[in-house]
C-alpha positions as CSV (number, residue, x, y, z in Angstrom):
1,A,-10.7,41.2,-20.4
2,K,-12.6,42.3,-23.6
3,K,-15.6,43.5,-21.7
4,L,-16.2,44.9,-18.2
5,S,-19.6,45.7,-16.5
6,Y,-20.6,46.6,-13.0
7,D,-23.9,45.7,-11.2
8,E,-24.6,48.3,-8.4
9,R,-27.3,46.2,-6.9
10,T,-25.1,43.1,-6.3
11,G,-21.8,44.8,-6.1
12,K,-20.4,42.4,-8.7
13,Q,-18.0,43.2,-11.5
14,R,-18.6,41.1,-14.6
15,L,-15.6,40.4,-16.9
16,S,-15.9,38.5,-20.2
17,G,-13.7,37.6,-23.1
18,F,-10.4,35.9,-22.6
19,L,-9.4,36.8,-19.0
20,N,-6.0,36.9,-17.6
21,F,-5.6,38.5,-14.1
22,K,-3.7,38.2,-10.9
23,Y,-5.5,37.8,-7.6
24,Q,-3.8,37.3,-4.2
25,G,-0.6,36.2,-5.8
26,N,-2.3,33.6,-8.1
27,V,-2.6,34.0,-11.9
28,M,-6.0,33.1,-13.2
29,F,-7.3,32.5,-16.8
30,C,-10.9,31.9,-17.8
31,D,-13.6,32.9,-20.3
32,S,-15.7,35.0,-17.9
33,A,-15.8,35.9,-14.2
34,H,-17.7,37.8,-11.6
35,Y,-15.8,39.6,-8.8
36,K,-17.3,41.1,-5.7
37,E,-14.7,43.4,-4.2
38,K,-16.5,43.9,-0.9
39,T,-16.4,40.2,0.1
40,G,-13.4,39.2,-2.0
41,E,-15.4,36.5,-3.8
42,V,-14.7,35.3,-7.4
43,W,-16.9,33.3,-9.7
44,A,-15.0,32.0,-12.8
45,Y,-16.5,30.2,-15.8
46,G,-15.2,28.4,-18.9
47,K,-11.7,26.9,-19.2
48,V,-10.6,28.1,-15.8
49,Q,-6.9,27.8,-15.0
50,I,-5.1,28.9,-11.8
51,N,-1.3,29.0,-11.5
52,K,0.1,29.2,-8.0
53,A,3.7,30.3,-7.7
54,D,4.6,28.2,-10.8
55,T,4.5,25.1,-8.6
56,L,0.7,24.2,-8.8
57,N,-1.8,24.4,-11.6
58,L,-5.6,24.0,-11.2
59,F,-8.0,23.4,-14.2
60,C,-11.8,23.2,-14.2
61,D,-14.9,24.3,-16.0
62,S,-16.1,26.6,-13.2
63,L,-14.9,27.9,-9.9
64,Y,-16.0,29.8,-6.8
65,Y,-13.3,31.3,-4.6
66,N,-13.6,33.2,-1.3
67,G,-10.6,35.6,-0.9
68,R,-11.2,36.0,2.8
69,T,-11.3,32.3,3.8
70,K,-9.0,31.2,1.0
71,L,-11.4,28.4,0.2
72,A,-12.4,27.4,-3.3
73,K,-14.8,25.0,-5.0
74,L,-14.1,23.6,-8.4
75,W,-16.6,21.9,-10.8
76,G,-16.3,20.0,-14.1
77,H,-13.2,18.2,-15.5
78,V,-11.2,19.2,-12.4
79,R,-7.4,18.7,-12.6
80,I,-4.7,19.6,-10.1
81,R,-1.1,19.2,-11.2
82,D,2.2,19.9,-9.4
83,R,5.7,18.9,-10.5
84,E,5.2,15.2,-10.0
85,Y,1.5,14.3,-9.5
86,K,-1.8,15.0,-11.3
87,V,-5.3,14.8,-9.6
88,T,-8.4,14.3,-11.7
89,T,-12.0,14.4,-10.5
90,D,-15.4,16.0,-11.3
91,S,-15.6,18.3,-8.3
92,L,-13.1,19.4,-5.6
93,D,-12.7,21.6,-2.6
94,Y,-9.4,23.4,-2.3
95,D,-7.9,25.3,0.6
96,A,-5.4,27.8,-0.8
97,K,-4.0,28.6,2.6
98,S,-2.8,25.0,3.4
99,S,-2.8,23.7,-0.2
100,K,-5.2,21.0,0.8
101,A,-7.4,19.4,-1.9
102,I,-10.4,17.2,-1.2
103,Y,-12.6,15.2,-3.6
104,R,-15.7,13.3,-2.5
105,N,-17.1,11.8,-5.6
106,K,-14.4,9.6,-7.1
107,G,-11.0,10.7,-8.2
108,R,-7.7,9.6,-9.7
109,I,-4.1,10.5,-8.9
110,E,-1.3,9.8,-11.4
111,N,2.5,10.1,-11.0
112,I,3.7,12.0,-14.0
113,T,7.2,10.5,-13.8
114,T,6.2,6.9,-13.1
115,N,3.3,4.6,-13.9
116,E,1.7,4.9,-10.4
117,V,-2.1,5.4,-10.5
118,L,-4.5,5.5,-7.6
119,T,-8.3,5.7,-7.6
120,S,-10.8,6.1,-4.8
121,V,-14.2,7.5,-3.9
122,F,-12.8,10.0,-1.4
123,G,-9.4,11.7,-1.5
124,Y,-7.5,14.1,0.7
125,F,-4.4,15.5,-1.0
126,Y,-1.7,17.5,0.8
127,P,0.9,18.8,-1.7
128,N,2.9,20.7,1.0
129,T,3.6,17.5,3.0
130,E,3.5,15.2,0.0
131,E,0.9,13.0,1.6
132,A,-2.5,11.8,0.5
133,F,-5.4,9.9,2.2
134,F,-8.0,7.8,0.4
135,K,-11.1,6.0,1.3
136,G,-13.7,3.9,-0.5
137,N,-12.8,1.3,-3.2
138,V,-9.2,2.3,-3.1
139,V,-7.1,0.8,-5.9
140,Y,-3.3,1.5,-6.3
141,K,-1.4,0.3,-9.3
142,S,2.3,0.5,-10.2
143,D,4.6,-1.6,-12.4
144,D,5.2,-4.0,-9.6
145,L,2.1,-3.9,-7.4
146,K,-1.7,-3.8,-7.5
147,L,-3.3,-3.0,-4.2
148,T,-7.0,-2.9,-3.3
149,T,-8.2,-1.7,0.2
150,D,-10.8,0.3,2.0
151,T,-8.6,3.1,3.4
152,L,-5.0,4.1,2.4
153,H,-2.5,6.7,3.4
154,Y,0.2,7.3,0.9
155,N,3.4,9.2,1.8
156,Y,4.9,9.7,-1.7
157,L,7.9,11.5,-0.3
158,V,9.2,8.2,1.1
159,H,7.2,6.0,-1.4
160,K,5.3,4.2,1.4
161,V,1.7,3.2,1.6
162,F,-0.2,2.4,4.8
163,F,-3.5,0.5,4.5
164,Y,-6.4,0.0,6.8
165,G,-9.3,-2.5,6.4
166,P,-9.4,-5.6,4.3
167,T,-6.5,-5.4,1.8
168,V,-5.3,-7.5,-1.1
169,G,-1.9,-7.0,-2.8
170,T,-0.7,-8.6,-6.0
171,T,2.9,-8.6,-7.1
172,K,4.7,-10.4,-10.0
173,D,5.1,-13.7,-8.1
174,S,3.0,-13.4,-4.9
175,K,-0.2,-12.3,-3.4
176,F,-0.8,-11.0,0.1
177,Y,-3.8,-10.3,2.4
178,C,-4.3,-8.4,5.7
179,D,-6.5,-5.9,7.5
180,R,-3.7,-3.5,8.3
181,G,-0.1,-2.9,7.3
182,W,2.3,-0.9,5.1
183,Y,4.2,-1.5,1.9
184,H,7.3,0.3,0.4
185,V,6.7,0.6,-3.3
186,Q,10.4,0.9,-4.2
187,T,12.0,-1.7,-2.0
188,E,8.9,-4.0,-2.2
189,E,9.1,-4.6,1.5
190,G,5.9,-4.7,3.6
191,L,4.5,-5.5,7.1
192,L,1.1,-7.2,7.3
193,T,-0.9,-7.5,10.4
194,N,-4.5,-8.7,11.3
195,N,-5.4,-11.8,9.3
196,A,-2.1,-11.6,7.5
197,K,-1.4,-14.1,4.7
198,I,1.2,-14.4,1.9
199,E,0.7,-16.7,-1.1
200,Q,3.8,-17.5,-3.1
201,E,3.4,-20.8,-4.9
202,P,3.8,-23.4,-3.6
203,R,4.0,-21.7,-0.2
204,V,1.2,-20.1,1.9
205,I,2.2,-18.3,5.1
206,T,-0.3,-16.9,7.7
207,G,0.3,-15.2,11.0
208,D,-0.5,-12.4,13.4
209,S,2.3,-10.3,11.9
210,L,4.3,-11.0,8.7
211,F,7.2,-8.9,7.4
212,Y,8.1,-9.7,3.7
213,A,11.1,-8.5,1.8
214,P,11.2,-10.4,-1.5
215,K,14.2,-8.6,-3.0
216,R,16.2,-9.6,0.0
217,K,14.6,-13.0,0.0
218,Y,13.6,-12.6,3.6
219,A,10.4,-13.1,5.6
220,L,9.6,-12.8,9.3
221,G,6.5,-14.0,11.1
222,K,5.4,-13.5,14.6
223,G,2.4,-15.0,16.5
224,N,0.5,-18.1,15.3
225,V,2.6,-18.5,12.2
226,Q,1.8,-21.3,9.8
227,M,3.6,-22.1,6.6
228,L,2.2,-24.7,4.2
229,D,4.3,-26.0,1.3
230,T,1.8,-27.8,-0.9
231,A,4.5,-29.1,-3.3
232,Q,6.7,-30.6,-0.5
233,K,3.6,-31.5,1.7
234,V,5.3,-29.9,4.7
235,Q,3.6,-27.6,7.2
236,F,5.3,-25.4,9.8
237,N,3.7,-23.9,12.9
238,A,5.5,-21.6,15.3
239,G,5.3,-18.5,17.4
240,H,8.3,-17.1,15.6
241,F,9.4,-17.9,12.1
242,T,12.2,-16.5,9.8
243,S,12.9,-17.5,6.2
244,D,16.2,-16.6,4.6
245,G,16.2,-17.2,0.8
246,K,20.0,-16.5,0.6
247,T,20.9,-19.4,2.9
248,L,17.8,-21.4,2.0
249,T,17.0,-21.9,5.7
250,D,13.8,-21.5,7.7
251,V,14.1,-21.1,11.5
252,L,11.2,-21.9,13.8
253,T,11.1,-21.0,17.5
254,D,8.4,-20.6,20.3
255,F,6.8,-24.0,20.3
256,P,7.6,-24.9,16.8
257,L,6.1,-27.9,15.0
258,I,6.8,-29.4,11.6
259,R,4.4,-31.9,9.9
260,I,5.7,-33.9,7.0
261,M,2.7,-35.4,5.3
262,K,3.3,-38.7,3.6
263,S,0.9,-40.9,1.6
264,K,0.2,-43.3,4.4
265,D,1.1,-41.4,7.5
266,T,2.3,-38.0,8.9
267,L,5.6,-37.4,10.7
268,F,5.4,-34.7,13.5
269,L,8.7,-33.1,14.7
270,R,8.9,-30.8,17.7
271,A,11.8,-29.1,19.5
272,D,12.8,-25.8,21.1
273,T,14.2,-24.7,17.8
274,L,13.7,-26.3,14.3
275,F,15.7,-25.6,11.2
276,H,14.3,-26.4,7.7
277,V,17.0,-26.4,5.0
278,R,16.0,-26.2,1.3
279,D,17.9,-26.9,-1.9
280,T,18.0,-24.4,-4.8
281,L,14.7,-25.9,-6.2
282,E,13.0,-25.0,-2.8
283,K,12.7,-28.7,-2.0
284,T,13.2,-29.9,1.6
285,L,16.8,-31.0,2.0
286,R,17.0,-31.6,5.7
287,I,15.4,-30.7,9.1
288,R,17.5,-30.1,12.2
289,G,16.2,-29.8,15.7
290,G,17.8,-28.6,19.0
291,R,16.8,-29.2,22.6
292,D,13.8,-31.2,23.8
293,V,13.3,-33.0,20.5
294,R,10.2,-35.1,20.1
295,I,9.1,-37.1,17.1
296,F,5.8,-38.9,16.5
297,Q,4.5,-41.2,13.8
298,N,2.1,-44.1,14.1
299,K,4.9,-46.6,13.8
300,I,7.6,-44.7,15.7
301,Q,8.0,-42.1,18.6
302,G,11.1,-40.7,20.1
303,V,12.7,-38.1,22.4
304,S,16.2,-36.7,22.2
305,D,18.3,-33.5,22.6
306,S,19.1,-33.1,18.9
307,L,17.8,-34.3,15.5
308,D,19.0,-34.4,11.9
309,Y,16.6,-35.6,9.3
310,K,17.8,-36.0,5.7
311,K,14.7,-36.3,3.7
312,A,16.1,-37.6,0.4
313,E,18.0,-40.4,2.1
314,G,15.1,-41.1,4.5
315,I,17.6,-41.1,7.4
316,M,17.0,-39.6,10.8
317,D,19.7,-39.2,13.4
318,L,18.8,-38.6,17.0
319,W,21.3,-38.1,19.8
320,G,21.5,-37.0,23.5
321,N,19.2,-38.2,26.2
């Protein structure tokens, strides 16, 4: 420091000029500071910077730090940066003992190595465990995903986000909704529960629980699953539904029902198990059914053990009882 003074009444030392000093293992820089040795308190002002073990840097306009409790309060253009992430906000509470940072008046977290950005009203940041919790108008953005939700837990060590409350996610070719779930930002796989819905033109899938893995072209639905294909005018309902994009086959079990909507009538198909086979253009190629097959249309009804319906030819084969 360029200047040092001492106030006997308050017990504070005042340092001014360009400061550079080490305190409790942390290196601090600032324009001026007050230090109270008896209580271990530090007040720092102007271009404050703290370096912690060369792994964490804190920047702000002013700071208060209690050396006994290891708690700090930062104000004005606050930034925290480690080797991978940067936190930006206007004020922040920091626990040096546990390396926990909390903002309560809007903040932003950016990944330095990728294009991940997250904003929220409240944020709880844990560098030691590489986790963060956010609440209030949470928006997460990456190259492949935009996610808006009420509450979010991000474990950036495993690149997984957990969301709670009404959530909307948008990817390159789909959109999903739910009230609870998780999403892996690298594999692009996710589990949606509570009012779950996936929109991927021309398909819309809803259910109690939906697992979605677009890179593997796989989807799994459980509980009150409904899939509507508006282009093919086909609707599926089942308690259990799987869709394999590699084999272009959908499998429906647990009281499955397929509705084929035509201009003048609708064909209903039911069986213990129903298979929906698509062509490479995602058009319905054929529908197969096994055990306790039932068909219904205004002009025709039938019961059999097995069914094979070729849509393009308009031919339906039924056999067995």
